[in-house]
C-alpha positions, 0 to 999 in steps of 0.5 A, a space after each residue: 859855156 852854159 853859165 856863161 850865156 846865161 849869165 850874159 842874157 841875164 845881165 839887163 835884168 831890168 829890161 826883162 822885168 820892164 817887159 813884164 817878165 818875172 826874172 826868177 822864173 825866166 832864170 829858172 826856165 833858161 837854166 832848165 832849157 839849157 840843160 836839156 840842150 846839153 844832154 839832147 844827142 845830136 843827130 849823128 851820135 843818137 845812140 843808147 847804151 844799156 847803162 842809162 847814163 845822162 848824155 852831157 856836154 853835147 852843146 860843146 860837141 856841137 859848138 865844136 862841129 860848128 867850128 869844124 864846119 866853119 873852118 872847112 869853107 874858109 879857103 875862098 878868103 885866100 883868093 887874090 880878088 878879096 871882093 870874089 873870096 868874100 862872096 863865095 864865104 858868104 854864099 856858102 856861109 848863107 847856105 850852110 847856116 840856113 840848112 843847119 837852122 832848118 835841120 837842127 833849130 826846128 827841134 828847139 822851134 817846134 818844142 811846145 812841151 813847156 806850154 803843157 808843163 808851165 802854163 798850169 803853174 804860176 808863170 805869166 805868159 810874158 815870162 814864157 814867151 820870152 824865155 822861148 825867144 831868149 832860148 832861140 837867141 842863144 841856140 842861134 849864137 851857139 851856131 853862128 859864133 862857132 861857125 863864123 870864128 875860123 873866117 873871122 880870125 882868117 880875115 882879120 890876119 889877112 886884112 888886119 884889125 880893120 877887117 876883124 872889126 868889119 867882120 862880125 857886122 856882115 856876120 850879123 847881116 848875114 843871119 838876118 837874112 838866114 832867118 828870113 829864108 828859113 822862116 819862108 821855108 817853113 811857111 812854104 812848107 806848111 802851107 803845101 803840107 799837113 802839119 803832121 808831115 811837117 817833121 817827115 819833110 825836115 827829115 828828108 831835108 835832113 837827109 838831102 843835106 847830109 848826101 849834098 854835103 858829103 858829095 861836096 866835101 869829096 867832089 868839089 876839090 876834084 872839080 875845080 883845080 887850084 889854078 883855076 880857082 885863084 884866077 876867079 874874079 867878080 867881074 866874070 859873073 855880072 848876074 851875082 849883083 842881084 844876090 844879097 851876099 854880093 851886096 855884104 861883100 860889096 860893103 868891104 869897100 867901106 873900109 878898102 875903098 881903093 880896092 873895089 869901090 869902082 864896081 860897087 858904089 851904089 850895091 854896098 847901100 843894099 848891104 844894110 838896106 836889104 837885110 833891115 828890110 828883110 828883118 822888118 818883113 819877117 817880123 811883121 809878116 812872116 813870124 805872126 803867120 808862122 806863130 800862128 801855124 806852129 801851134 797846129 803841129 801839135 794838135 791831133 787831126 780830129 778829122 774822121 777817117 773815111 770810111 772802109 769800103 767793102 770789097 769783095 773777098 780779100 782783094 783789098 788786102 792781097 792787092 797791096 804790093 808788099 803783100 803780093 811780093 810776101 806771097 810770092 817770095 815766102 810760104 810760111 805765115 811767120 815768114 809773111 809776117 816778118 816780111 811785112 814787119 820789115 817793109 812797114 816799119 822802114 817806112 815809118 822809122 825816121 831814125 832808120 831813114 836817117 841812118 840808111 837813105 844817105 848810104 845810097 848815095 855814098 856809092 856813086 860819090 865814092 866811085 866818082 871819087 876814086 875814078 877821079 884820082 888820076 886827075 885826067 879830064 872827065 872825057 878821057 876817064 869815061 873813054 878810057 873806063 871800058 878798058 879797065 876792070 873798075 866795074 868790080 869794085 863798083 859792084 862790091 862797093 854795094 856791100 857798104 850799104 849792105 853793112 848799114 841796112 842790115 844792122 839797122 834792121 835789128 836795132 830800133 828806139 822802140 825796141 821794147 815794143 818787141 814783147 810781142 814776139 815773145 808773147 806769140 806762139 812762135 815755134 821758131 823765130 828763124 821763120 820771122 827773121 827769114 821774112 824780114 831779111 827777104 823783105 829788106 833785101 828785096 826793097 832796098 838792095 836789089 833796086 839799087 843793085 839793079 841800077 848799078 847792073 844797069 850802068 855796068 852793062 851800059 859801059 862795059 856790055 852784056 859780056 859782064 852779066 857773070 860778073 854781075 850774077 857772081 857779085 850778087 851772090 857773094 854780097 848776099 853771102 855777105 849780108 847773110 854772114 852779118 845777120 848770122 854772126 853779128 845780128 842773129 836777132 829779131 827785127 827792131 827787137 834790139 837797143 843800139 849800144 855804143 859800146 859793144 862787147 869785144 867778142 862782137 866787135 871781133 866778129 863784126 871785124 871778121 865779117 868784113 874780111 869777107 866781101 874783101 876776100 870775095 872781091 880780091 877773088 873776083 877781081 883776080 879772075 877778072 885781070 887774069 882772062 884765062 881764068 874766067 872759068 874760075 868765075 863758075 867755080 866761085 859761083 858755085 861754091 858761093 851758092 853752096 855756101 849761102 844755101 847752108 848759111 840760110 838753112 841755119 839762119 831761117 831755123 834759128 831757135 828761141 835759145 840761139 836768140 837769147 844767146 845773142 844777148 849774153 855774149 
């Protein structure tokens, strides 16, 4: 695919040569850039293996994922009101394309390493600039075409060959609008934040988008009935006339004037005038200002640090919140060190945030999805909820977060920095592991579980305090089983592997049975009121097992840590 794109982009050689570029250098640079794109892991599958095989064919995979995403929102095109269907489709397409450009396109847009590598070589600046622009065009093409392909085919089959010819024209105009929005968003972020914080803001945007996308996939089909969706009419939304996607939908009247010409006689002119105006603003105003700010992203901030103010005693260190918690929850200095490492590293690791933060939103989304399975009105579901025992499921659903949270406690992209553990006079690594477990448990799981518990108490009453306490002990026991059996390693000391060994996979599967068994036992005591005393028995047994596992985990020796990698 890259060979075909490179061949097509180099066809107008005379044009590129007339612009002052060296065609041979341009071809070599683009070939390397496309090869690197093909080997760059996508965000969802950024994993490593011990066998350092190069990642390949990621371009084809990203194209396939774009096609899949584009197929998911073609359903508005089947509406009886064709204008309404086009407006909804273009609106969703614009949002998805803008978000994908902000999240994925930033890796290409802000990759300025070619300046350092190529400028010292005999490559002129026009060739370098043109290579960047053409690379961005290819990257944009590989996103837009697959995303629009499903809608293009669907609309062509529904309306005929005229629609198939008109559809790509509308997509091109829609892409211009998306580029304007993305440039504006970038400039807005750079205007109110330091360049060094820009990538962190993009990271949080990616997290928010993954949560929003997951919620829409699960909840939108429940929120809108099929009958009500088919009856949607564009005339019921007069405010839509001010949206660019409405103008693009109105341009369909050029092909089928008998259908919607009466309501879109003048608005369809904006379908062309609006994007052309936005393109002019982008080229003449946004892009030059944006280009000036791009260079500052890679510049190291040379502002001298503010002098550290002296304070009496050691109150400045002890006044830090996480250090207060470490002193409160741990006694051993090694455990305090592990607590601090887990607390600070989870704040600084973008990979940790990308993998863990979205899972917190999955719990309420899954719960809402399950509770609406009956297709009853939301008011009736809410009124009947106190009479059910679904709160047990809600409490134990937090174990899904625990599974991701604790697995990311031992993995890191900078795992080679773990040499510091082995060079330090640490007699028992289990003490460091103990502190790290407490740190991540207190920082992430406890606040989330408290929020879920408050919701349970609000809906089902304070009579469920024993259930909440039992669920907390059981989930903590589940988390400790994960760390004791599958992840008995020092914090952030292991490389994440795509292909786990068979015995480790079996252990992980076995561990997953633990919360299911504990949850079913707890639920059994809930639906059988006269067995309430069994909750106390389960609490005692779970507490004893938790204490035994905790004692074994915190006394982990060096031999046991090394044995994990050999299994």
